[in-house]
N, C-alpha and C positions, 0 to 999 in steps of 0.2 A: 509676253516679252516680244519685242520687235524682231524682225528678221534682218533689218538693215543695221549696220554698225555706223553710228553717228559719232562725229568727232567732238571731244570735249577738251577745251583749252583754257589755260590760266595765264593772263598777262601779269607777270610779277613786276610790280612797280609800286611807288609810293604815291598816295592820292594827291597831296599838295604839289609835289614836284612835277608830276605828270599832267595834272589838270589845271593848275593855277600858275605856276612859275617854274619853267624848265631850268632856270639858273639857280634855284634853291637847292640846298643840301637835302638829302633824303632823311626823313624822320625814322624813328624806330618802329612805327606802327606796322609796316609791312612784314617785319620779322614774325611777330606773334600771329598775325593774320594768315601768313603763309603756312604756318604750322597748323592752324585750325583747318585750313583747306586740306592739308595732307591727312589729318585725322578723319575728316569727313569722307574723303575719297577712299581711305582704307576701310572705313565702316561700310561704305556702299559697294565695296568690291570693284571699283573702277580705276583704270589707269588713264592718265591724261597727258596732254602735251603742255609743258610749262614754257612759255615764251619769256625768257628772263632778260630784263633790262641790264645792260652792262654795268650801269651805276649801282644797281641792286646787287649784282654779283660781287662787285668790289666791296660793298659795305657789309655784306653777309655771305661770304663764300660757303660757310657751313650750311646755309639754306639750300644752295645748289647741290651740295653733296647729299643732303638729306632727301631732296627730290629724286635724285638719281638712285640712291640706295633703296628707296621705296618702289622702284621699278617703273618710274614715269619717264617720259621722253623730255629731254631738255633741248630747247632750240632758242633762237635769237629774237629779241625784241628791239634790236639795235642798241646803241650805247647810251645816248643822252636824252631820249624821248623828245626829239624835235621833229615836227611833221616833215615828211619827205619834200613837200612842195615848198618848204622854206630853205631847202638846201640846193646847192648846185649838184650836178651829177658827180663831180669829183668829191665834194664834201660828203655826199651820200655814200660813195664808195669807201671813203676812209672811216666813216661811222660803222659801216658793215664789217669791215676788216678788223677794226678795233674790238667790236663786240664778239665776233667770231673767234678771234685769237684768244681773247680772255676766257671765253666759255670752253674752248677746246683745251686750254691749259688746265682749267679746273676739273673738267670731266674726263679728260683722256680719250674723248670720242669726237668724231667728226660732227660739226654743226652744219646742217644743210637745210634747215627750215627757217622761215622768217615771218614775222608779223610787224607791219609798220605801225609806229605810234599813231593813234587816232585814225586808223584805216586810211592813211593819207597817200595811198597810191591810187590815182584817178587820172582824169583827162589832163591834169596839169603836169603830170610826171610820166610822159610816154616812154622815157628812157629807163624807168626804174626796174622793170622786169629783166631787161638786158643786163643792167648792172648787177642784179642779183645772180643771174645765171653765170655771168663772167667771173664773179667772186666765189663760185663753188656752191651756191645755194641751189637745191634741187626742187624745192617747193616753196610757195608763198601762200599766206592766208591773210591778205590785207585788203582785198577788194570787197566793198559793201555793194551788193548788186541792186541797190535802190538809191536814188539820189536824195540825200538828206541835206540839211542846211549847211553842214560843215564838211561832209564827205559823201562818197558814193558815186556809182556810175549807173546812170539810168539805163535799164534794159540789158545789163550785163548778164550773160548766161549764168543761171543759178547753180549749176552742177559743177563739181570738180572736173577739170579738163587739162590737157596739155596745151600750152600756148607756145607758139613759135615766134620769136622776136624778129624784127626786121633784118638784123644781120644773120639770122638763121639758128641762133641758139634756142634750146627748148627748156621749159620749166613748167612744173605743175602749178596751177592756180586752184586754190580751194576757197571759194567765196563764203561769206558768212550766211547762215541759214535765213531763209525767207519762206513764206507760204502764201497761198492765194485765198482770199476771203472777200466775198461780195464783189468779185471782179477786179480786185486790186492785189498787187504784190505788197506784202507787209513784212516788216522785220520781226524775227523771232530768234535772233542770234545770241542773245544774252545781254549782259550789262544792264543798262537802264530799262531796256525793253522787258527783261525778265523781272526787274524790280516792280514794274508797273502793271504788267499783264497778269490777270488771274490764272492760276495754274490750269484750270480746265481748258482755257483757250490755248495755252502752251502745249498741253497734251494733245489737243485736237490738231494743232499745227504739225507736231511730229508724227502723229498718226497719218496725216496726209502725206508727209514725206516718205513714210514707210510704204504706203500704198503705191507711191510713184517709184519706189525702189531707189530713191535719191538720198544719199547721206546729207545730213545737215551738220554744219559746224557751229558750235556754240562757244562762247567765250565769257569769262568773268575775271574779276580782279580780286586779289586777297582782301582789299579794303571793303569789299561788299560783304565780307563776313564780320565786319566790325560795325555793329549797329550803333555804338555809342560815340564814334569818332566825331561826328558833326557837333554833338552837344558838348563834347569835351574840348574841341578845337579852340585855341585861344587867339589864333591869328585873325587878321582883318580880311574877311570876305563878306560879301553882301548877304542879307537875309535870303534873297532869292536863290543864291548859289547854295547856301546851307540847306534850303528846302529841296532844291533839285538834286543835290548830291547825296542827301540823306534819305530821301523818300524811298520807302520800300526795302531798306536794308535789313530791317528786323526779320522780315519774312523770306529773305532771299535764300538763305542756306536750306530752309525747308523745301523750297521749290527744286533746288538741285538734288536734294535727297530723294524726292519723289520721282524726278526724272531718271535717276539712277535705278530706281526700282521698276519703272515702267518701260524703259527702253534700253537697248544695247548701246553703251558708250565706250569709246576707247580713244587712244592717242591717234593723232593725225597720220603718223607714219604707217599705222595699220589700216586706217580708212583709205589711204591713198596708195597702198602697196602695189596694186595692179598698174596704176598709172606710173608710179616710180619705176616699176620694172620695165615698162614700155620705153622709158627715157633711154635705157641702155641698149635698146634694139636699134639696128640700122634704120 
């Protein structure tokens, strides 16, 4: 068992609405898949952070209550799953406040963590961390520390840290996990990377993070626990999208099960506890 506590997080959203059409209503798929995730975490003895989309909380408030009752951390995934770089600073602020208020009403607790849809805080949104801090968010986990085709910041520091915005506010940033292999920085944060990578390589990556004493933040979605969704989906999407979005789903849950056995995993509020405590110091 590892000595480092790594962060495990779940982005609660619906596959079609979040991936294909942000204007579409949410289907019922995420309800049953979220409950599968809760069962798996309970069996593995791990607590996680659930970044809940506001639309998902509106459609299934009981799911939010069940997540909380199971002892997990509930934080915000924004309201409508629109990438931050498609919003103005004021639109982003309103999206944040709408999701924060909704989740606080449901949970009776302060919502102070955030993950952007599709990791869309990058060089196009230099104002985003300031807006998060200004609206009462104390940590963010939206920055992908590798430049990918749709998101990511090349060369971003891979370890969690306190960021001071230009106006002087402070917020903790927890980037997604990456590791070094053959001289390159590679993603191992979850999602599609977990679906495609063989587990021995994932285990090697987190072993490297353990040796460095650096916590890794992983993420996944409830729909990745639904291996049959792509074959049963009746909507119009291309064969390539069906292949890309369905590839590796059947083995995904088993990889998370093994990770829970091999490493210490917990909610981000625990992983970031020391940094969050430093925010309150002069």
